[in-house]
N, CA, C and O atoms as CSV, one atom per row, in Angstrom:
chain,resi,resn,atom,element,x,y,z
A,1,MET,N,N,19.007,-27.051,-32.828
A,1,MET,CA,C,20.049,-26.195,-33.355
A,1,MET,C,C,21.389,-26.693,-32.823
A,1,MET,O,O,21.522,-26.981,-31.634
A,2,SER,N,N,22.360,-26.792,-33.689
A,2,SER,CA,C,23.670,-27.291,-33.267
A,2,SER,C,C,24.439,-26.221,-32.501
A,2,SER,O,O,24.115,-25.035,-32.547
A,3,LYS,N,N,25.465,-26.683,-31.797
A,3,LYS,CA,C,26.292,-25.755,-31.012
A,3,LYS,C,C,26.979,-24.728,-31.900
A,3,LYS,O,O,27.102,-23.562,-31.526
A,4,GLN,N,N,27.423,-25.158,-33.070
A,4,GLN,CA,C,28.119,-24.248,-33.986
A,4,GLN,C,C,27.185,-23.140,-34.478
A,4,GLN,O,O,27.585,-21.979,-34.563
A,5,ASN,N,N,25.953,-23.498,-34.796
A,5,ASN,CA,C,24.990,-22.494,-35.243
A,5,ASN,C,C,24.679,-21.497,-34.133
A,5,ASN,O,O,24.561,-20.298,-34.384
A,6,ALA,N,N,24.547,-21.991,-32.915
A,6,ALA,CA,C,24.258,-21.116,-31.777
A,6,ALA,C,C,25.415,-20.155,-31.534
A,6,ALA,O,O,25.198,-18.971,-31.273
A,7,ILE,N,N,26.623,-20.651,-31.616
A,7,ILE,CA,C,27.818,-19.805,-31.420
A,7,ILE,C,C,27.913,-18.773,-32.540
A,7,ILE,O,O,28.216,-17.607,-32.288
A,8,ALA,N,N,27.657,-19.197,-33.767
A,8,ALA,CA,C,27.721,-18.282,-34.916
A,8,ALA,C,C,26.700,-17.163,-34.772
A,8,ALA,O,O,27.002,-16.007,-35.070
A,9,LYS,N,N,25.491,-17.495,-34.318
A,9,LYS,CA,C,24.458,-16.467,-34.123
A,9,LYS,C,C,24.859,-15.482,-33.036
A,9,LYS,O,O,24.643,-14.279,-33.185
A,10,GLU,N,N,25.435,-15.969,-31.951
A,10,GLU,CA,C,25.879,-15.093,-30.865
A,10,GLU,C,C,27.010,-14.179,-31.323
A,10,GLU,O,O,27.045,-13.003,-30.961
A,11,ILE,N,N,27.928,-14.712,-32.113
A,11,ILE,CA,C,29.028,-13.885,-32.653
A,11,ILE,C,C,28.466,-12.817,-33.579
A,11,ILE,O,O,28.917,-11.671,-33.549
A,12,GLN,N,N,27.487,-13.181,-34.400
A,12,GLN,CA,C,26.865,-12.218,-35.311
A,12,GLN,C,C,26.175,-11.101,-34.530
A,12,GLN,O,O,26.288,-9.931,-34.895
A,13,LYS,N,N,25.457,-11.454,-33.452
A,13,LYS,CA,C,24.804,-10.448,-32.607
A,13,LYS,C,C,25.830,-9.508,-31.988
A,13,LYS,O,O,25.615,-8.298,-31.919
A,14,LEU,N,N,26.950,-10.076,-31.536
A,14,LEU,CA,C,28.010,-9.286,-30.930
A,14,LEU,C,C,28.611,-8.305,-31.931
A,14,LEU,O,O,28.831,-7.139,-31.602
A,15,ILE,N,N,28.874,-8.764,-33.135
A,15,ILE,CA,C,29.439,-7.895,-34.184
A,15,ILE,C,C,28.457,-6.775,-34.524
A,15,ILE,O,O,28.862,-5.622,-34.672
A,16,GLU,N,N,27.174,-7.103,-34.647
A,16,GLU,CA,C,26.157,-6.093,-34.952
A,16,GLU,C,C,26.066,-5.051,-33.846
A,16,GLU,O,O,25.904,-3.862,-34.123
A,17,ALA,N,N,26.169,-5.488,-32.597
A,17,ALA,CA,C,26.124,-4.550,-31.465
A,17,ALA,C,C,27.332,-3.618,-31.479
A,17,ALA,O,O,27.199,-2.424,-31.211
A,18,ILE,N,N,28.501,-4.155,-31.787
A,18,ILE,CA,C,29.719,-3.333,-31.851
A,18,ILE,C,C,29.603,-2.309,-32.981
A,18,ILE,O,O,29.915,-1.135,-32.787
A,19,LEU,N,N,29.157,-2.747,-34.156
A,19,LEU,CA,C,29.012,-1.833,-35.292
A,19,LEU,C,C,27.986,-0.736,-34.995
A,19,LEU,O,O,28.187,0.422,-35.361
A,20,LYS,N,N,26.900,-1.102,-34.337
A,20,LYS,CA,C,25.881,-0.114,-33.981
A,20,LYS,C,C,26.439,0.904,-32.999
A,20,LYS,O,O,26.162,2.098,-33.114
A,21,ALA,N,N,27.227,0.434,-32.028
A,21,ALA,CA,C,27.833,1.335,-31.044
A,21,ALA,C,C,28.822,2.292,-31.702
A,21,ALA,O,O,28.995,3.421,-31.243
A,22,LEU,N,N,29.464,1.848,-32.763
A,22,LEU,CA,C,30.410,2.704,-33.483
A,22,LEU,C,C,29.719,3.626,-34.481
A,22,LEU,O,O,30.369,4.482,-35.083
A,23,GLY,N,N,28.411,3.463,-34.665
A,23,GLY,CA,C,27.667,4.342,-35.558
A,23,GLY,C,C,27.432,3.792,-36.935
A,23,GLY,O,O,26.869,4.478,-37.788
A,24,TYR,N,N,27.853,2.560,-37.176
A,24,TYR,CA,C,27.668,1.979,-38.504
A,24,TYR,C,C,26.282,1.382,-38.693
A,24,TYR,O,O,25.832,1.217,-39.827
A,25,GLY,N,N,25.613,1.062,-37.624
A,25,GLY,CA,C,24.299,0.435,-37.719
A,25,GLY,C,C,23.192,1.399,-38.078
A,25,GLY,O,O,22.190,1.003,-38.674
A,26,SER,N,N,23.360,2.665,-37.721
A,26,SER,CA,C,22.309,3.645,-37.999
A,26,SER,C,C,22.594,4.349,-39.311
A,26,SER,O,O,23.694,4.853,-39.533
A,27,SER,N,N,21.603,4.379,-40.168
A,27,SER,CA,C,21.778,5.052,-41.455
A,27,SER,C,C,21.097,6.413,-41.377
A,27,SER,O,O,19.872,6.500,-41.302
A,28,ARG,N,N,21.897,7.470,-41.395
A,28,ARG,CA,C,21.334,8.818,-41.384
A,28,ARG,C,C,20.891,9.176,-42.778
A,28,ARG,O,O,21.671,9.131,-43.730
A,29,LYS,N,N,19.630,9.533,-42.886
A,29,LYS,CA,C,19.123,9.923,-44.195
A,29,LYS,C,C,19.568,11.337,-44.512
A,29,LYS,O,O,19.658,12.194,-43.633
A,30,ARG,N,N,19.835,11.555,-45.752
A,30,ARG,CA,C,20.225,12.866,-46.230
A,30,ARG,C,C,18.983,13.758,-46.274
A,30,ARG,O,O,17.943,13.347,-46.790
A,31,THR,N,N,19.086,14.953,-45.745
A,31,THR,CA,C,17.926,15.845,-45.786
A,31,THR,C,C,17.926,16.641,-47.091
A,31,THR,O,O,18.982,16.989,-47.619
A,32,TRP,N,N,16.757,16.915,-47.588
A,32,TRP,CA,C,16.605,17.672,-48.823
A,32,TRP,C,C,15.879,18.987,-48.577
A,32,TRP,O,O,15.340,19.575,-49.515
A,33,HIS,N,N,15.856,19.463,-47.320
A,33,HIS,CA,C,15.213,20.736,-47.035
A,33,HIS,C,C,15.928,21.847,-47.804
A,33,HIS,O,O,17.157,21.898,-47.851
A,34,GLN,N,N,15.138,22.728,-48.400
A,34,GLN,CA,C,15.678,23.806,-49.231
A,34,GLN,C,C,15.564,25.126,-48.484
A,34,GLN,O,O,14.492,25.466,-47.984
A,35,HIS,N,N,16.650,25.864,-48.405
A,35,HIS,CA,C,16.672,27.166,-47.745
A,35,HIS,C,C,16.760,28.259,-48.802
A,35,HIS,O,O,17.582,28.185,-49.716
A,36,VAL,N,N,15.913,29.268,-48.673
A,36,VAL,CA,C,15.978,30.458,-49.522
A,36,VAL,C,C,16.687,31.517,-48.686
A,36,VAL,O,O,16.160,31.983,-47.676
A,37,VAL,N,N,17.897,31.893,-49.123
A,37,VAL,CA,C,18.751,32.763,-48.317
A,37,VAL,C,C,19.234,33.961,-49.137
A,37,VAL,O,O,19.354,33.875,-50.359
A,38,PRO,N,N,19.514,35.095,-48.449
A,38,PRO,CA,C,20.094,36.232,-49.165
A,38,PRO,C,C,21.486,35.846,-49.679
A,38,PRO,O,O,22.243,35.161,-48.991
A,39,TYR,N,N,21.810,36.291,-50.892
A,39,TYR,CA,C,23.086,35.922,-51.502
A,39,TYR,C,C,23.561,37.077,-52.382
A,39,TYR,O,O,22.869,37.470,-53.321
A,40,GLU,N,N,24.723,37.613,-52.082
A,40,GLU,CA,C,25.288,38.762,-52.797
A,40,GLU,C,C,24.226,39.850,-52.921
A,40,GLU,O,O,23.774,40.373,-51.903
A,41,ASP,N,N,23.816,40.205,-54.136
A,41,ASP,CA,C,22.784,41.242,-54.278
A,41,ASP,C,C,21.457,40.639,-54.746
A,41,ASP,O,O,20.673,41.297,-55.430
A,42,GLY,N,N,21.215,39.370,-54.366
A,42,GLY,CA,C,19.968,38.694,-54.729
A,42,GLY,C,C,19.634,37.629,-53.704
A,42,GLY,O,O,19.841,37.808,-52.504
A,43,TRP,N,N,19.109,36.507,-54.206
A,43,TRP,CA,C,18.680,35.408,-53.344
A,43,TRP,C,C,19.197,34.091,-53.904
A,43,TRP,O,O,19.448,33.976,-55.104
A,44,ALA,N,N,19.354,33.102,-53.037
A,44,ALA,CA,C,19.837,31.802,-53.465
A,44,ALA,C,C,19.030,30.694,-52.818
A,44,ALA,O,O,18.418,30.874,-51.765
A,45,VAL,N,N,19.044,29.547,-53.473
A,45,VAL,CA,C,18.471,28.329,-52.916
A,45,VAL,C,C,19.644,27.438,-52.536
A,45,VAL,O,O,20.545,27.198,-53.340
A,46,ARG,N,N,19.618,26.956,-51.311
A,46,ARG,CA,C,20.703,26.106,-50.812
A,46,ARG,C,C,20.096,24.925,-50.068
A,46,ARG,O,O,19.231,25.099,-49.211
A,47,ARG,N,N,20.558,23.719,-50.404
A,47,ARG,CA,C,20.074,22.543,-49.680
A,47,ARG,C,C,20.688,22.498,-48.295
A,47,ARG,O,O,21.861,22.829,-48.118
A,48,GLU,N,N,19.901,22.090,-47.317
A,48,GLU,CA,C,20.360,22.046,-45.926
A,48,GLU,C,C,21.614,21.183,-45.807
A,48,GLU,O,O,21.659,20.050,-46.287
A,49,GLY,N,N,22.621,21.742,-45.162
A,49,GLY,CA,C,23.872,21.025,-44.956
A,49,GLY,C,C,24.912,21.291,-46.030
A,49,GLY,O,O,26.077,20.936,-45.852
A,50,ASN,N,N,24.524,21.904,-47.138
A,50,ASN,CA,C,25.467,22.200,-48.215
A,50,ASN,C,C,26.097,23.569,-48.033
A,50,ASN,O,O,25.452,24.492,-47.537
A,51,LYS,N,N,27.355,23.703,-48.431
A,51,LYS,CA,C,28.009,25.009,-48.448
A,51,LYS,C,C,27.721,25.711,-49.774
A,51,LYS,O,O,27.532,26.927,-49.819
A,52,ARG,N,N,27.692,24.928,-50.847
A,52,ARG,CA,C,27.442,25.503,-52.167
A,52,ARG,C,C,25.949,25.754,-52.364
A,52,ARG,O,O,25.106,25.068,-51.788
A,53,ILE,N,N,25.645,26.750,-53.187
A,53,ILE,CA,C,24.246,27.055,-53.479
A,53,ILE,C,C,23.767,26.201,-54.648
A,53,ILE,O,O,24.561,25.777,-55.487
A,54,THR,N,N,22.463,25.955,-54.691
A,54,THR,CA,C,21.862,25.198,-55.778
A,54,THR,C,C,21.578,26.110,-56.963
A,54,THR,O,O,21.843,25.755,-58.111
A,55,SER,N,N,21.031,27.303,-56.668
A,55,SER,CA,C,20.743,28.273,-57.729
A,55,SER,C,C,20.685,29.667,-57.123
A,55,SER,O,O,20.410,29.829,-55.934
A,56,LYS,N,N,20.949,30.677,-57.957
A,56,LYS,CA,C,20.847,32.065,-57.491
A,56,LYS,C,C,19.856,32.822,-58.363
A,56,LYS,O,O,19.702,32.544,-59.552
A,57,HIS,N,N,19.181,33.803,-57.727
A,57,HIS,CA,C,18.088,34.522,-58.387
A,57,HIS,C,C,18.121,35.992,-57.996
A,57,HIS,O,O,18.638,36.353,-56.938
A,58,ARG,N,N,17.563,36.837,-58.863
A,58,ARG,CA,C,17.495,38.268,-58.556
A,58,ARG,C,C,16.399,38.569,-57.554
A,58,ARG,O,O,16.556,39.449,-56.707
A,59,LYS,N,N,15.270,37.836,-57.642
A,59,LYS,CA,C,14.133,38.107,-56.761
A,59,LYS,C,C,13.900,36.935,-55.812
A,59,LYS,O,O,14.133,35.778,-56.164
A,60,GLN,N,N,13.440,37.251,-54.611
A,60,GLN,CA,C,13.160,36.218,-53.619
A,60,GLN,C,C,12.032,35.304,-54.096
A,60,GLN,O,O,12.072,34.095,-53.864
A,61,SER,N,N,11.038,35.870,-54.754
A,61,SER,CA,C,9.893,35.067,-55.208
A,61,SER,C,C,10.322,33.982,-56.196
A,61,SER,O,O,9.783,32.875,-56.174
A,62,THR,N,N,11.288,34.293,-57.062
A,62,THR,CA,C,11.792,33.303,-58.019
A,62,THR,C,C,12.545,32.195,-57.289
A,62,THR,O,O,12.412,31.020,-57.631
A,63,ALA,N,N,13.333,32.570,-56.285
A,63,ALA,CA,C,14.059,31.580,-55.495
A,63,ALA,C,C,13.095,30.675,-54.735
A,63,ALA,O,O,13.332,29.472,-54.620
A,64,ILE,N,N,12.013,31.243,-54.217
A,64,ILE,CA,C,11.014,30.456,-53.488
A,64,ILE,C,C,10.352,29.445,-54.419
A,64,ILE,O,O,10.139,28.294,-54.038
A,65,THR,N,N,10.027,29.875,-55.638
A,65,THR,CA,C,9.412,28.973,-56.616
A,65,THR,C,C,10.335,27.794,-56.913
A,65,THR,O,O,9.884,26.649,-56.946
A,66,LYS,N,N,11.610,28.061,-57.125
A,66,LYS,CA,C,12.587,27.002,-57.398
A,66,LYS,C,C,12.709,26.063,-56.200
A,66,LYS,O,O,12.752,24.845,-56.370
A,67,ALA,N,N,12.765,26.619,-54.990
A,67,ALA,CA,C,12.887,25.810,-53.775
A,67,ALA,C,C,11.662,24.912,-53.602
A,67,ALA,O,O,11.788,23.761,-53.183
A,68,LYS,N,N,10.479,25.437,-53.923
A,68,LYS,CA,C,9.255,24.650,-53.810
A,68,LYS,C,C,9.276,23.452,-54.755
A,68,LYS,O,O,8.864,22.357,-54.374
A,69,VAL,N,N,9.747,23.647,-55.966
A,69,VAL,CA,C,9.835,22.549,-56.942
A,69,VAL,C,C,10.745,21.451,-56.404
A,69,VAL,O,O,10.392,20.273,-56.452
A,70,LEU,N,N,11.914,21.829,-55.894
A,70,LEU,CA,C,12.858,20.844,-55.356
A,70,LEU,C,C,12.296,20.147,-54.120
A,70,LEU,O,O,12.451,18.936,-53.966
A,71,ALA,N,N,11.647,20.904,-53.242
A,71,ALA,CA,C,11.104,20.334,-52.011
A,71,ALA,C,C,9.968,19.356,-52.305
A,71,ALA,O,O,9.871,18.309,-51.664
A,72,LYS,N,N,9.117,19.686,-53.261
A,72,LYS,CA,C,8.027,18.778,-53.630
A,72,LYS,C,C,8.583,17.483,-54.205
A,72,LYS,O,O,8.068,16.402,-53.919
A,73,ARG,N,N,9.630,17.587,-55.011
A,73,ARG,CA,C,10.240,16.414,-55.637
A,73,ARG,C,C,10.818,15.463,-54.595
A,73,ARG,O,O,10.755,14.245,-54.757
A,74,HIS,N,N,11.384,16.024,-53.521
A,74,HIS,CA,C,12.056,15.205,-52.505
A,74,HIS,C,C,11.272,15.106,-51.199
A,74,HIS,O,O,11.796,14.627,-50.194
A,75,LYS,N,N,10.008,15.561,-51.212
A,75,LYS,CA,C,9.153,15.532,-50.015
A,75,LYS,C,C,9.874,16.154,-48.811
A,75,LYS,O,O,10.041,15.526,-47.765
A,76,ALA,N,N,10.285,17.388,-48.997
A,76,ALA,CA,C,11.065,18.101,-47.982
A,76,ALA,C,C,10.386,19.414,-47.624
A,76,ALA,O,O,9.242,19.656,-48.007
A,77,ASP,N,N,11.099,20.260,-46.887
A,77,ASP,CA,C,10.582,21.562,-46.460
A,77,ASP,C,C,11.297,22.687,-47.196
A,77,ASP,O,O,12.414,22.524,-47.687
A,78,VAL,N,N,10.627,23.828,-47.260
A,78,VAL,CA,C,11.237,25.062,-47.753
A,78,VAL,C,C,11.329,26.003,-46.563
A,78,VAL,O,O,10.320,26.302,-45.924
A,79,ILE,N,N,12.526,26.466,-46.267
A,79,ILE,CA,C,12.731,27.412,-45.173
A,79,ILE,C,C,13.122,28.739,-45.807
A,79,ILE,O,O,14.180,28.854,-46.425
A,80,ILE,N,N,12.259,29.743,-45.648
A,80,ILE,CA,C,12.473,31.055,-46.264
A,80,ILE,C,C,13.064,31.978,-45.205
A,80,ILE,O,O,12.490,32.154,-44.131
A,81,HIS,N,N,14.210,32.562,-45.518
A,81,HIS,CA,C,14.901,33.448,-44.590
A,81,HIS,C,C,14.632,34.914,-44.939
A,81,HIS,O,O,14.334,35.251,-46.086
A,82,ARG,N,N,14.742,35.768,-43.937
A,82,ARG,CA,C,14.653,37.216,-44.140
A,82,ARG,C,C,16.008,37.722,-44.636
A,82,ARG,O,O,16.994,36.985,-44.629
A,83,GLU,N,N,16.047,38.958,-45.058
A,83,GLU,CA,C,17.321,39.550,-45.478
A,83,GLU,C,C,18.324,39.588,-44.339
A,83,GLU,O,O,19.533,39.522,-44.563
A,84,SER,N,N,17.813,39.695,-43.099
A,84,SER,CA,C,18.686,39.724,-41.924
A,84,SER,C,C,19.212,38.339,-41.563
A,84,SER,O,O,20.119,38.214,-40.740
A,85,GLY,N,N,18.643,37.289,-42.178
A,85,GLY,CA,C,19.090,35.924,-41.923
A,85,GLY,C,C,18.127,35.100,-41.091
A,85,GLY,O,O,18.206,33.871,-41.094
A,86,GLY,N,N,17.218,35.753,-40.378
A,86,GLY,CA,C,16.236,35.029,-39.564
A,86,GLY,C,C,15.240,34.286,-40.434
A,86,GLY,O,O,15.107,34.577,-41.622
A,87,ILE,N,N,14.543,33.331,-39.847
A,87,ILE,CA,C,13.566,32.551,-40.605
A,87,ILE,C,C,12.237,33.300,-40.667
A,87,ILE,O,O,11.690,33.715,-39.645
A,88,ARG,N,N,11.729,33.462,-41.892
A,88,ARG,CA,C,10.465,34.152,-42.119
A,88,ARG,C,C,9.299,33.176,-42.151
A,88,ARG,O,O,8.237,33.442,-41.588
A,89,GLU,N,N,9.510,32.031,-42.822
A,89,GLU,CA,C,8.416,31.084,-43.017
A,89,GLU,C,C,8.993,29.706,-43.323
A,89,GLU,O,O,10.102,29.584,-43.845
A,90,ARG,N,N,8.216,28.661,-42.985
A,90,ARG,CA,C,8.600,27.285,-43.296
A,90,ARG,C,C,7.407,26.593,-43.945
A,90,ARG,O,O,6.312,26.568,-43.382
A,91,LEU,N,N,7.627,26.031,-45.136
A,91,LEU,CA,C,6.590,25.317,-45.868
A,91,LEU,C,C,6.976,23.840,-45.915
A,91,LEU,O,O,8.126,23.508,-46.202
A,92,SER,N,N,6.035,22.968,-45.638
A,92,SER,CA,C,6.349,21.542,-45.598
A,92,SER,C,C,5.670,20.805,-46.736
A,92,SER,O,O,4.469,20.957,-46.958
A,93,TYR,N,N,6.449,20.000,-47.460
A,93,TYR,CA,C,5.931,19.176,-48.543
A,93,TYR,C,C,6.234,17.707,-48.273
A,93,TYR,O,O,6.249,16.895,-49.198
A,94,GLY,N,N,6.475,17.362,-47.012
A,94,GLY,CA,C,6.753,15.981,-46.624
A,94,GLY,C,C,5.482,15.178,-46.517
A,94,GLY,O,O,4.383,15.674,-46.763
A,95,ASP,N,N,5.656,13.928,-46.144
A,95,ASP,CA,C,4.509,13.025,-45.982
A,95,ASP,C,C,3.635,13.408,-44.846
A,95,ASP,O,O,2.631,12.743,-44.588
């Protein structure tokens, strides 16, 4: 291996280490966990980390059904909340 190739490889390693330290090297995957939460005078489905709701429903059972469809599609979890906001149940559809 020539000196130039060795230097180039070392520079590349250094750049990769700097980028990793700054957070560019790690790719955070987006979560698709679906939360069934109380909303106004009904229930809503909201993806984890989102402020906006995905869908709103009159009955909790309908919201749970919708959340299950989305969670199965994205291999995620369904987190069902109580009216008080606490977690009632967690269903997993991941690998």
